[in-house]
C-alpha positions, 0 to 999 in steps of 0.5 A, a space after each residue: 500500500 502506498 503512503 497516504 496523500 498528505 494534507 495540504 496547506 494550500 486550501 481553497 476559499 469557502 467561495 471556491 468550495 461552494 462553486 465546485 460542481 458535482 460531488 466533493 469530499 473535504 477531509 480536514 486533519 493534520 499530517 502530524 495527527 495520529 488519529 488522522 494517520 490511523 484513519 487513512 486506510 478506512 477513509 481510503 477504502 471507503 472513497 475507493 468504492 465511490 471513485 471517481 470522486 473529488 477528494 481534497 485533504 485540507 490541513 486544519 488548525 488554528 487560523 485556518 479559515 476553511 476549517 473555521 467556516 465549516 465549524 471543524 472541531 475534531 480530526 479527521 472530519 469528512 464533509 460531503 458536498 454536492 454542488 458546493 453544499 454540505 449534505 453529510 459529515 463524518 467526524 472521526 470515522 470508525 468504519 468504512 460503512 460509516 463513511 459509505 453511509 455518508 457518501 450515499 447522500 451524494 447525488 452523483 457518487 
């Protein structure tokens, strides 16, 4: 298994996120977060079953405007968006099924 894609600090703005057409998953977390690292296989397995799907891994933390605009408090948090609007959210996913249930709320996934 290859190494998971790191979280990027090059986050889109909230306006850019809201303008995204189709299905998107925003994953908020941090590269140094042990809980985020432990969840990567579960998240990867769930998202692979719904490919192709836009998946943006956003580094979150104090002073990060995108995470604050979504009210992110715990990592990892997955926010499922359909045409820029939140339709589901999973905080600290514990199973592939939990993520799959949230992904089922996406129209085109």
